[in-house]
C-alpha positions as CSV (number, residue, x, y, z in Angstrom):
1,M,0.0,0.0,0.0
2,S,2.8,2.3,0.9
3,K,4.6,1.7,-2.5
4,K,1.3,2.5,-4.4
5,R,0.9,5.6,-2.3
6,N,4.4,6.8,-3.0
7,I,3.9,6.2,-6.7
8,L,0.6,8.1,-6.7
9,L,2.2,11.1,-4.8
10,S,5.1,11.1,-7.2
11,V,2.8,11.2,-10.2
12,L,0.6,14.0,-8.6
13,Y,3.7,16.0,-7.8
14,E,5.0,15.8,-11.4
15,I,1.5,16.9,-12.7
16,K,1.7,19.8,-10.2
17,L,5.1,20.8,-11.6
18,V,4.0,20.6,-15.2
19,L,0.8,22.7,-14.4
20,N,2.8,25.3,-12.5
21,Q,5.4,25.6,-15.3
22,T,2.7,25.8,-18.0
23,I,0.8,28.5,-16.2
24,L,4.0,30.5,-15.6
25,W,4.9,30.2,-19.3
26,I,1.5,31.4,-20.4
27,W,1.4,34.3,-17.9
28,I,4.8,35.4,-19.1
29,K,3.8,35.2,-22.7
30,L,0.7,37.2,-22.0
31,G,2.6,39.8,-20.1
32,L,0.8,39.0,-16.8
33,V,4.0,38.7,-14.8
34,K,5.0,42.4,-14.4
35,S,7.9,42.0,-11.9
36,I,9.9,39.4,-10.0
37,L,10.8,39.4,-6.3
38,I,13.8,37.8,-4.5
39,I,12.6,37.1,-1.0
40,P,15.6,36.3,1.3
41,F,14.8,34.7,4.7
42,E,17.1,35.8,7.5
43,G,20.2,33.6,7.6
44,F,22.6,32.6,10.3
45,G,26.1,31.1,10.6
46,N,29.2,30.5,12.7
47,E,32.9,31.2,12.2
48,E,33.1,28.8,9.2
49,E,29.8,28.9,7.2
50,I,26.6,30.9,6.6
51,L,23.3,29.3,5.7
52,L,21.0,31.5,3.7
53,V,17.7,30.4,2.2
54,G,15.2,32.4,0.1
55,R,12.7,32.2,-2.7
56,V,12.1,33.8,-6.1
57,I,8.5,34.5,-6.9
58,R,6.3,36.7,-9.1
59,D,5.7,40.0,-7.3
60,N,2.5,39.2,-5.2
61,R,1.9,42.9,-4.5
62,V,1.4,42.4,-0.8
63,G,3.4,45.3,0.7
64,A,3.4,46.6,4.2
65,S,0.2,46.5,6.3
66,S,-1.6,49.3,8.2
67,P,-3.8,49.4,11.3
68,E,-6.5,50.8,9.1
69,D,-6.5,48.0,6.6
70,S,-10.0,46.4,6.3
71,I,-10.8,42.8,6.8
72,W,-11.3,42.4,3.1
73,K,-7.9,43.9,2.3
74,N,-6.2,41.6,4.9
75,I,-8.0,38.6,3.3
76,G,-6.9,39.7,-0.2
77,K,-3.2,40.1,0.9
78,M,-3.2,36.7,2.6
79,R,-4.8,35.1,-0.5
80,R,-2.0,36.5,-2.6
81,R,0.6,35.2,-0.2
82,F,-0.8,31.7,-0.6
83,M,-1.3,32.0,-4.3
84,S,2.4,32.8,-5.0
85,T,3.7,32.0,-8.5
86,V,7.2,30.6,-8.0
87,I,10.1,31.0,-10.4
88,P,12.1,27.7,-10.7
89,N,15.5,27.0,-12.2
90,V,16.9,30.5,-12.2
91,Q,20.3,31.5,-10.9
92,V,20.8,33.8,-7.9
93,K,24.1,35.5,-7.1
94,A,25.1,36.3,-3.5
95,E,27.8,38.9,-2.8
96,F,29.4,38.9,0.6
97,Q,32.7,40.2,1.9
98,G,34.1,40.8,-1.6
99,E,33.2,37.3,-3.0
100,A,30.4,36.0,-5.2
101,F,28.5,32.8,-4.7
102,F,25.8,31.2,-6.9
103,A,22.8,29.1,-6.3
104,K,19.9,27.9,-8.4
105,T,16.2,27.9,-7.4
106,D,14.6,24.5,-7.2
107,E,11.2,23.3,-8.5
108,E,9.4,25.3,-5.8
109,G,11.4,28.5,-6.3
110,Y,13.6,28.1,-3.3
111,F,17.4,28.7,-3.3
112,E,20.0,27.9,-0.6
113,F,23.4,29.2,-0.1
114,K,26.1,27.7,2.1
115,I,28.7,30.5,2.1
116,R,32.3,29.8,3.0
117,P,34.5,32.8,2.1
118,S,37.9,31.7,0.9
119,N,39.7,34.0,3.3
120,G,37.4,33.2,6.3
121,L,34.5,35.1,7.7
122,V,35.0,38.7,9.0
123,M,33.2,38.6,12.3
124,D,32.8,42.3,13.2
125,T,29.0,42.6,13.8
126,N,26.1,40.4,14.8
127,W,24.0,41.2,11.7
128,Q,25.7,41.4,8.3
129,K,24.2,42.0,4.9
130,I,24.4,39.9,1.7
131,K,23.4,41.4,-1.7
132,L,21.4,39.0,-3.9
133,T,20.9,39.4,-7.6
134,L,18.8,37.5,-10.1
135,M,21.1,36.5,-12.9
136,D,18.5,35.1,-15.5
137,Q,16.0,37.1,-17.5
138,V,12.5,35.8,-16.8
139,I,10.4,38.6,-18.3
140,R,10.9,41.4,-20.9
141,N,12.1,44.7,-19.6
142,Q,13.0,43.0,-16.4
143,G,15.7,45.4,-15.1
144,D,17.8,44.6,-12.2
145,I,16.2,42.3,-9.6
146,T,18.1,42.6,-6.3
147,A,17.5,42.1,-2.6
148,I,19.5,42.5,0.7
149,A,19.6,39.6,3.1
150,D,20.4,39.9,6.8
151,V,22.4,37.1,8.4
152,F,23.2,36.5,12.0
153,L,26.8,35.8,13.2
154,P,27.7,35.2,16.9
155,V,29.7,38.3,17.8
156,G,30.3,39.7,21.3
157,N,29.4,38.4,24.8
158,I,26.7,35.9,24.3
159,D,25.3,34.2,27.4
160,Y,22.9,31.8,25.7
161,G,20.6,31.5,22.6
162,I,16.8,31.4,22.7
163,I,14.7,29.2,20.4
164,S,11.0,30.1,20.4
165,D,7.8,28.9,18.7
166,I,5.5,31.6,17.4
167,D,1.8,30.4,17.1
168,D,0.2,30.4,20.6
169,T,3.5,31.1,22.1
170,I,4.0,34.7,21.0
171,I,0.7,35.4,19.3
172,P,-2.7,33.8,19.9
173,T,-3.8,31.8,16.9
174,G,-6.3,29.2,18.3
175,A,-4.3,26.4,16.7
176,M,-6.4,23.8,18.5
177,K,-9.6,25.2,16.8
178,I,-9.2,25.2,13.1
179,L,-12.0,27.7,12.3
180,E,-10.7,30.2,14.8
181,M,-7.2,29.8,13.5
182,L,-8.3,30.4,9.9
183,K,-10.3,33.5,10.9
184,T,-7.4,34.9,12.9
185,T,-4.9,34.2,10.1
186,F,-6.8,35.7,7.2
187,A,-8.8,38.5,8.7
188,K,-6.1,40.3,10.6
189,N,-2.6,41.7,9.8
190,A,0.7,42.4,11.6
191,H,-0.7,45.4,13.3
192,T,-4.0,44.0,14.5
193,R,-2.7,40.6,15.6
194,V,-1.4,41.5,19.0
195,P,1.1,39.3,20.9
196,F,0.3,38.0,24.4
197,P,0.8,40.6,27.1
198,G,4.4,40.8,28.3
199,V,6.0,38.8,25.5
200,A,8.1,41.7,24.1
201,A,9.4,42.7,27.5
202,F,10.2,39.1,28.5
203,Y,12.0,38.5,25.2
204,K,13.9,41.7,25.4
205,A,15.1,40.8,29.0
206,L,16.3,37.4,27.7
207,Q,18.1,39.1,24.8
208,R,19.9,41.5,27.2
209,G,21.0,38.6,29.5
210,T,23.5,39.3,32.3
211,D,25.4,42.3,30.8
212,G,22.5,44.4,29.7
213,H,23.5,44.3,26.0
214,E,21.0,43.0,23.4
215,S,23.5,40.3,22.3
216,N,21.7,37.0,23.0
217,P,20.4,35.6,19.7
218,F,16.8,34.5,19.0
219,F,15.7,31.9,16.6
220,Y,12.1,31.4,15.7
221,V,11.1,27.8,14.7
222,S,7.5,27.5,13.6
223,S,5.3,25.1,11.5
224,S,3.8,28.1,9.7
225,P,4.4,28.0,5.9
226,W,7.1,30.1,4.2
227,N,4.2,32.1,2.6
228,L,3.7,33.9,5.9
229,Y,7.4,34.9,6.2
230,D,6.8,38.6,5.4
231,F,3.8,38.8,7.7
232,L,5.6,37.2,10.7
233,H,8.7,39.3,10.1
234,E,6.6,42.5,10.0
235,L,4.7,41.4,13.2
236,L,7.9,40.9,15.2
237,Q,9.2,44.3,14.1
238,I,6.0,46.2,14.8
239,H,5.6,44.7,18.3
240,N,9.2,45.2,19.3
241,I,10.0,41.5,19.6
242,P,13.8,40.7,19.1
243,K,14.9,40.1,15.6
244,G,16.0,36.6,14.7
245,P,16.0,34.1,11.8
246,L,12.5,32.7,11.1
247,M,12.6,29.0,10.3
248,L,9.3,28.0,8.7
249,R,8.3,25.1,6.4
250,D,6.9,24.3,3.0
251,I,3.5,22.7,3.4
252,G,2.7,21.8,-0.2
253,L,2.5,18.5,-2.0
254,S,5.9,16.8,-2.3
255,R,7.0,13.6,-4.1
256,T,6.6,11.6,-0.9
257,E,4.0,13.4,1.2
258,L,0.6,15.0,0.7
259,I,1.6,17.8,3.1
260,S,5.4,18.3,3.3
261,G,6.9,17.5,6.7
262,S,5.1,17.0,10.0
263,H,5.1,19.6,12.8
264,S,7.4,17.6,15.0
265,E,9.8,16.5,12.3
266,H,10.2,20.1,11.0
267,K,10.8,21.6,14.5
268,L,13.3,18.8,15.5
269,E,15.3,19.2,12.3
270,Q,15.6,22.9,12.6
271,I,16.5,22.9,16.3
272,R,19.1,20.2,15.7
273,Q,20.6,22.4,13.0
274,I,20.8,25.4,15.3
275,L,22.4,23.5,18.2
276,S,24.8,21.9,15.8
277,T,25.8,25.2,14.3
278,Y,26.5,26.8,17.7
279,T,28.2,24.0,19.5
280,Q,29.6,26.2,22.3
281,L,26.3,27.8,23.1
282,N,23.5,26.7,25.4
283,F,19.9,27.5,24.8
284,I,16.6,28.4,26.4
285,L,13.5,26.8,24.6
286,I,10.1,28.5,24.6
287,G,6.9,27.0,23.3
288,D,3.3,26.2,24.2
289,S,1.2,23.2,25.3
290,G,-1.2,23.4,22.3
291,Q,0.6,21.0,20.1
292,D,3.8,18.9,20.6
293,D,6.4,21.5,21.8
294,P,7.0,19.9,25.2
295,A,7.6,16.5,23.7
296,I,9.8,18.0,20.9
297,Y,11.8,19.9,23.5
298,L,12.2,16.8,25.7
299,Q,13.7,15.0,22.7
300,V,16.1,17.9,22.2
301,V,17.2,17.7,25.8
302,K,17.9,14.0,25.4
303,E,19.8,14.4,22.1
304,F,21.9,17.4,23.4
305,P,22.6,16.7,27.0
306,G,23.8,19.7,29.0
307,R,22.9,22.1,26.1
308,V,19.4,23.2,27.2
309,L,19.3,25.5,30.3
310,M,15.5,25.6,30.8
311,L,12.1,25.5,29.1
312,F,9.2,27.9,29.2
313,I,5.8,26.5,28.1
314,R,2.8,28.6,27.7
315,D,-0.4,26.9,29.1
316,V,-3.0,27.2,26.4
317,H,-5.6,24.6,27.2
318,A,-6.7,22.6,30.3
319,S,-6.9,19.4,28.3
320,R,-3.1,19.4,28.0
321,H,-2.2,19.8,31.7
322,A,-1.6,16.1,32.3
323,F,0.6,15.8,29.1
324,V,2.7,18.8,30.2
325,E,3.1,17.6,33.8
326,K,4.4,14.2,32.5
327,I,7.0,16.0,30.3
328,K,8.0,18.3,33.2
329,S,8.6,15.2,35.4
330,E,10.9,13.6,32.8
331,L,12.7,16.9,32.2
332,S,13.3,17.3,36.0
333,E,14.9,13.8,36.1
334,L,17.2,15.0,33.3
335,G,18.1,18.2,35.4
336,V,16.2,20.7,33.2
337,A,13.6,23.0,34.7
338,C,10.3,23.7,32.9
339,Y,8.2,26.7,33.7
């Protein structure tokens, strides 16, 4: 049964790719693709390598939000985010510290750079910029398509890193009630979706650490789709929540899965990558009880003994109390406090 399922998914995925490429070709021929966007997702790295991921899409004309935007305008913008037309198989150039690096977008429009400058990384500031340029002509009268990516490097006195979930940890989403979640996601914007009280102050205090300087890095690991990257980035900025790489996921059909990657697998993979990148750094993990954050974080504690200082879990529903208490008991036996 599994073999038949995989064959079916592979066929469906190939059909999806052909349809996407055909639609893109028709739209370009008809002049319906007016401009192209490079969307870089904030990257991060260590003394040896920087990881930077992004996407090339047709300009979806979303733009910044406003507190005065109507519900219908918010719905329209969110629809355009999820109806993105991706640009596959084009080359992107990254310029960093006097060198050029190249990557090609995949079938879903994603590109990935693993940057290792030949003379080593110049580590002079926490946030550094990488210029990105689209090298291929996709449409007529295209002009220069560029973007600036921000990447985090561990510079200065860092006490610890912080890895945080977003949905129902920073902002209420009602993830346990699907209709409430959809209403919240589509009808509001970065201004009108307000974080839980005290989140910004708490996160800023963690960022300042023991020396009062905002040097402790944040990483946001969420199961939200990459389509929401600009929305979440804007929300963090508007509500004065510390800047940090957003590590989201692709939720579309893949060759092996109807919906790419599970919540738990995605989070575990990303957290493993962070802890493996910063081997000398310990971490605080923040999540909520609504889904599987406590169990995921327990697994991280087991896989990386001595690397997790403590956990903070937001209590979002009474039905999860017994589950969280069981996890807290196991964490206590491993010497890690959970609040």
